[in-house]
N, C-alpha and C positions, 0 to 999 in steps of 0.2 A: 802585881801588874795592871796598869790602868785599863778602864773597860773603855772599848771605843764607842763613842755615842753616835747614833744615825744621824747624818745630814743630807741636805738638799739643796739646790742651788735656786737663789732667787735672781731675777734680772730686774735692775733698776735704773734709772735714767744715768746713775754714775757708774753702772756697770755690773758685774758680776758680785752676788755676796753668797757665802755659805752658811746656812744656818742649822741650829742644831734642833732635831724634829722630836726628840724624845719626851719632851712633857707636854706636846701637842699632837699625840698620835691619832686620835679621832680626826682633827680638821686633815692632817698630812695623810691619812689613809682614806680619804675621800677619792671617788673615782668617776671619771667623766662617762657618759653614755659609751665612749668608744674605750673606757676601761683605763685610759691613761691616768696616773696620778694628777689630781685635780687641786690640790691644796697649794703646791708652790705654783702653779698657773695662775691661780686667783691672786694671790701676794704679788706675784710679778704686774699683774694687768692693773691692780689697784696702784701701784708703785709707780707705772708708767703712764697712768691718768690720773694727774693731779685734779682734776675736774670732778672726779667721784666724790660725791658728800653722801650719799646714800646707800647703805647696803642691806637688803632685806632677804632673810633666810626664812624660807615658807615650807610648810609640810603639815603633817596630820600629827595629832600628839603623841610621843614616843618616837618619833623620827629622829631624835637627837639633834633638833635645832639648838638647843640653849648651848649644849656642850660645842658645838661646832661653831655657835656665834662666839663664845667667850672665847675659845681656843684662838680663833681667826683674830679678834681684838687683840689677845697676847701677842702673839707673831708680828702683827702691824705694828704695835707699839714697841717692840723690840727692834722692827726693821727702821722703824722711822726715827725712833728714840722719843721718851715722854716729853723732851722738851719741843717736838716738831709736830705731834699729832695730839689731839683731844678726841674723845668719844662721848657720845651723846647717846643713850638708850631709849629705845621705846618697844616695850614689850607688851605683846598682846593681852596677857592677864591683868598688866596694870592699868592698861587703856580700859580694859572690860570693868575692873572694878572701880576706877574713877567715873566711867559712864553710870554705873549703877547709882554712884553717889551723886553725880550731878542730876539724874532723872529721880532721885529717892523712889527707885524700884529696884528691889533685891532680882537679881539675874534669873532665878528660876521662874519669876512671873513676867519675865518680858514677853510682851506681843510683837506682832511684826511693826509696828511703829519704833518700838524701842530699839530692835535690831537696825533698823533702818539708821536710826540716830547713833546708835554705836558704830555702825560703819562709816558713818560720817565724822564722827570722833576720832576713828582709828584714821583715817585719812589725813585729817587735821594734825594729827599727832605726828605721823610720818613726815609731814610736810611743812610742819612748824617753821618760821624762820630761824636760821642757825645763829647762836650765840656769838657776838663779837670776840673773836680771840686771835692772836697773832698765830697762832699755831693753826695747821690744817684741821678742820673739823668735820669729823664723819659721823653720821646719824646710823646707828646698826639698829634695825626693827626684826623682831621674830614675830612672824604671821601665821595663822592658823586657817586664815580665810580661804578654803579650797573648795567649799561648796555652798550652794544657795537652794535649800531644801524649801519648798512652798515659798513663805513669805519670810522666811528666818535666814537674814543676811549676816553671816559670819564674818563679812569684811570682804566679800567677794567683789561688791561694786568700789570699794576703794582701791583692790589692787588692779580692777578694770580701769578706772580713772588714771592710777599711776602708769598703766602700761600704754594708754593713749598719749600721756605726756613723753613718756621714753620713744615713743615711735618719731615724734618730733625732735627727738635730740640730735646731735651732730654725734654721729659715731666715732668720730676722731675727738670728740671731748665729752665723752658721756658723762653724765649726772648721777644716774642709778645703776646699782647692779642687784641683780635678783638671783638667788642660789635656793633652786627648790630640791627637796629631799625626798625621795618616794620612802614611805614606809617599810622597814623590813618587821614582819609580824612577831618576830622573835625578840626584836628589840622591845617594840611595845609592850609585848607580855613580860620581859623582864623589868622595864621600867616599872609598871604596875605592881610586880612583886616586891621590888627593892623600896618602893614606896610604902606598900603595907608592910613590910617587915620594920622599917625604920620609925613608923608611928605606933607600931607596937611594942617596941622596946622601951626599955628604961632611958630616960636621958643620959644618964653616965655611961650607958653602953653604946650610945648610937655613933659614936666616930670610930670605935673599933671594929663595930658591926660593917659600917662603910669601907672600911680599910681592909679588915681582914676576910669578911666573907663576900663583899661585893667588888673588891679590887677596886674601889674607888677612894681618890686622896683629896679631901676638900681642901681648897686654897682660897685664902681671903677671910674678910669680914672678921677677922681674930678669931675663928674658929680653933679650938683646941679641944685635947681628950679630956673632957671636963663635963660636969653636969649641965653648967651653964652653956658650954658650947654645943652639947647634945640637943640641948631645947632650942637653940638657935637654929641648927640643922634640921630639927624636925618641923619647924616653923616652915623654913625655906622649902623642904619636901611636901609639906602639905599643899603648897601652890601647884605641884605637879597633878597631871588629871589623873584621877581615879579611876579603879577598873569600870565605874558605871559610866564617867564620863568619856573614857575612853571608848566605851562600847559604841555610845551614841554618834562619837565623832566618826567612828570608821562606818556604821550604818549610813550617816548621811553622806558621807564621802561616797560610799558604795552606790547609793542610788543615783548620784550623779555620774559616776563612772559607767553603771549600767545603761543609762540613758545614752552615753557619748558610746559605749560599745555597740548598741543598736543601731546606731545612726552611721557609723563608719562603713566604707567599702569593703568588698570580699579581699581587695589587695591590703588594705591596711589591717584587717583581722589577722591574716598571714604574717605580716610584720611584727603584730604583738609576740608572736611564737619567736621571731628571731631576735628579740630584744636582748642584749647581752648582759648578763650580771655579773657581779664582781665574784672573786674566788671565794668570799664567806658565803656565798649562797650555794656552793656546790653541793652540800649535805641536805638542802632544803627538802621536804616533801614536795611532792608534785603539785598539791593543792596551793601550798603558800608560794611556791616558785612561780606559777601560773599567775597569780595575784600580783606578786611582785612585780612581774613583767607587764601585768596590766594597769597597774597604777602608773608605773613609769612612762608607760606609752601616753596614758593619760595627759600626764603633768607635761610630757613633751609637747603634745599636741595642743594643750593650753596655752603655753608660753609661745609657741613658734608659729602655729598656726591661728589659733583664734584671736591671740592678740599681736600676733605679727611681731615678735621680738626677733633681733637677730641672737646667734648662739654665743656672741660675746656679752650680751646686754643681760642675757637670762640664761642661767646654766643649771641643767637637770645634773643633780651629783649624788652619787651612791655613798652613803655612810654605812661601814662595814660592820657587821655583828663579829664581834670579837671579845666574847666574855671571859677570855682567859687573859686578857691584856689589861694592864693597870691604866685606869682612866684619872688625868688630873682635872678635876672638877674645879673651875674658878667661878667664885661666889659673886664676885664684883668686879665693876670695870676699874681700870688703872686709873689714878687721879692725874 
């Protein structure tokens, strides 16, 4: 008996399309602040607005940005067809690496001026001229820039400049879409543990470790269950934020969140407690739960009050914590 695959409806200018969601469950599991399924809404919005040429996924390390980004690219490729769309990637870590090389200063030695230069290079990478192509070209960017601690600009000024440009866009012909993912602390912890386990394993065991123990199926880049494939996976996983970097990022963001929390009114304070969380958060301990609500409210305030963006241009979406589900982990852009 054939297994019935889950599907959802996407609305395109040509009409209604049914798509299989089984291999992009992280993306289709996204929820809006109102807890509506957000993945299909995002695909429909991009399909109905052919002027969109930049999609930015932002959030802390471990918030599932990369998985969401690549699964979204996969679904948009299937929706439009590879002969109709081309994707350009602009990843935060890649820009950071190229910035360190261009400045000839290792990242751990960066001072305020180096971080300022990095933020400038990040902006230029996101807003670089699009390549000539008969297909629709969309640049997808993954950005961590959520905090400006002291004089260490992790990309905040780049996002602020982009937000200014978005405020001047025609809402009927938008060019840029921002998806902001508040971090579930459990997902961040799990990402750190997976990284540690993969890097400790023998290369020949890595593929099976991911598939059997972590319920992650790597796809793309020719990765197979071999020693060579395992070594390639270890190289990719090594780029993920380790426990130390993850903690630094959490601490930096929390400094900004606390400052925001201390500034807001008593009415807004009460609203933090009223932030709805997805079903996957029902078993969270109270401390994690309030932190999740607080960071969600901060992101919402940042995008829609401080930056003045509409709820169509910039969307806060929950990436649900579902460790029992198998995740298809796409490692490269479609050609």
